[in-house]
Structure formats: structure tokens, C-alpha cells
C-alpha positions, 0 to 999 in steps of 0.5 A, a space after each residue: 859531145 864532151 865524150 867525143 872530144 875526149 876520144 879525139 884527144 886520146 886519138 891525137 895523143 896516141 897516133 898508134 890508135 889511128 892505124 887500127 881505125 878501119 872505119 875511117 878513110 885516109 882522107 877523113 882521118 887526116 881531116 879529123 886529126 887536123 881539126 883536132 889539132 886546131 881545136 885542142 890548140 896544138 899549134 897556138 899560132 895556127 889555131 889563133 889565126 884560124 879562130 880569129 879569121 873565122 870570128 871576124 869573117 862571120 861577124 862581118 857578115 852582119 853588115 856585108 854579104 858573104 861574097 863581099 867578105 870572101 872577096 876581101 879575105 882573098 884580096 887580103 891573103 893575096 896582098 900578103 903573099 904577093 908582098 912576101 913573094 916580091 920581097 924574096 925576089 928582091 933578096 934573090 936579085 941582091 944575092 942575099 937569098 939563094 932563090 928559095 920560094 917563101 911558100 914552097 912547102 905549101 906548093 909541095 903539099 899534095 892534097 889530091 885524092 887517089 881513086 880509092 880515097 875518092 870512092 870512099 869519100 863519096 860512099 861516106 857522103 852517100 851513106 850520111 845522106 841516106 841515113 839523114 833521109 831515113 831518120 827524117 822519114 822515120 820521125 815524120 811518119 811516126 815510126 816511134 811515137 816517143 822519138 817523134 814527140 822529141 823531134 816535135 819538141 825540138 822543132 818547137 824550141 827552134 821556133 823560139 830560138 829563131 825569134 830570139 836570134 839569127 842563124 849567123 849568131 848561132 854559127 858564131 856561137 858554135 865556133 866559139 864553143 868549139 874552140 873553147 870547150 876542149 880547153 875548158 874540158 882539159 882544165 876542168 875534167 874532174 868537175 865536168 865528169 862529176 856533173 855529167 854523171 849527175 845529169 846521166 842519173 837524172 835523165 835515167 830517172 826521168 826516162 824510167 818515170 816516163 816509161 812507167 807512166 806510159 805503161 800505166 796509160 797504155 791499154 792492156 793487150 787483148 787476150 785471144 781465146 786458146 785454140 781447142 786441141 785437135 785430139 779432143 775434137 777427134 776423141 768425140 766421134 770415136 766415143 760415139 762409134 764405140 757407143 753405137 757398136 755396143 
């Protein structure tokens, strides 16, 4: 995850690299850049509003339903926008405002998708769904014993996580980590890389140990007897015919 955040940071700091990214569509690339700007706190005010709103809305769902929280959020936003619109309208009537709309920039923003972007987005969603189904099928029907054991261990750990906490708590934790981890990585980049190298070396040792144990436990492959050469089989009747002729 840290490597992905580092790659995203280099993508935002070097906009020229985005032109050479042929695997992402225009819509997904714009969404990725907007998300990285929020996560890396490029615009502190905007990120603060989004982060606070997400945490407050998710924390409110402990006591209220999702429909109630969403309705109250929309009513709050509508109260703010309606008040500003009336204020600007009053200034326009008093000749103190040339008649500018306070949210004209948002109204002028074109968020529609072209036909090509829609097709690419649908293809990406279909590919993700197909990849998820293929992976689940591969893990459930034991194509690879090691991968299925890892999947079973993960499911077993999730049962303990489900007992100790709820899904909403996990979502709030993920949101806090998502907005805090990039700043932490940016400030403690050297130490985190040192720890990641140590963890990679440790996991490599564990993998080599498990692979050696698996090779020692696995039964040796059965050796098939080598086939007899056809030339030797043909040579026997030839020698018999020579002996008869003599």
C-alpha cells in the first residue's frame, strides 16, 4: 500500500507522466488524481471538509440509520447553499453585486461522460468483476493448495475481527488511515522504507522455510520405466533369420 501511495505521489507531482498512462481511461485517471489530491492534503480546506464530513457521517450511523444521516447531510448542504443564494440575490437587488451566481463554477463544471469513456468504464467494471469471480473460484475449488490455505487463514482471522468489532468501525478506521498514512509516509519515508526492507527479508525467509518443508514432505514422483528402443526389438528377428540361413 505504501508503494502504491508513493507511486500516486509521483503521479501527482509529475503531471507529464499521466499522458503516458495508457492503461487508465480519462475518467478513472481524473478520479484518481482527485483522490490523490485529497489524500495528500494538496488543498487543506477541501480535504479537511471531506475528511471531517466522512468521519462525522460514519460515526452518526452508530445511532441513526444511513437514510437519516444522508437526509440530514443533504438538508444541511441545502440550507447553506440556499442561504448563500438568497444573500447574493439580496446584494444584486441592492446593486451591490453585478449578478454573479455564487456557485457558477460548480454549475459550469461538465461531469458528463462521453460515449467512449462510458464504454471504457463499463469494460473496467466488467473486468474487475470477472477477475474477482475467477480468483474466488480458484481459491474455493483449490487450484493452488498454498493460496487456498492463505485464503482460509484470512477468513478465520476475519471471524475474530467480526466478533471484536463491527464493519462500520472498520470503515471509519480505513478512512482515518487513508487520510493519515500518506502524511506519515511523507514525513517518515526513510524509516518506513527501512522497516519495509526488513519485513520483506523476513517474509522471504519464511517463504523459503515453508517451501523447503513442503518439498521435504511432498512424496517423490513415481519414475516410469524407460521404453525399449525399437531398433533392438527389430534386431532380434534379423539375427534369427541369419542363423536359419546358415
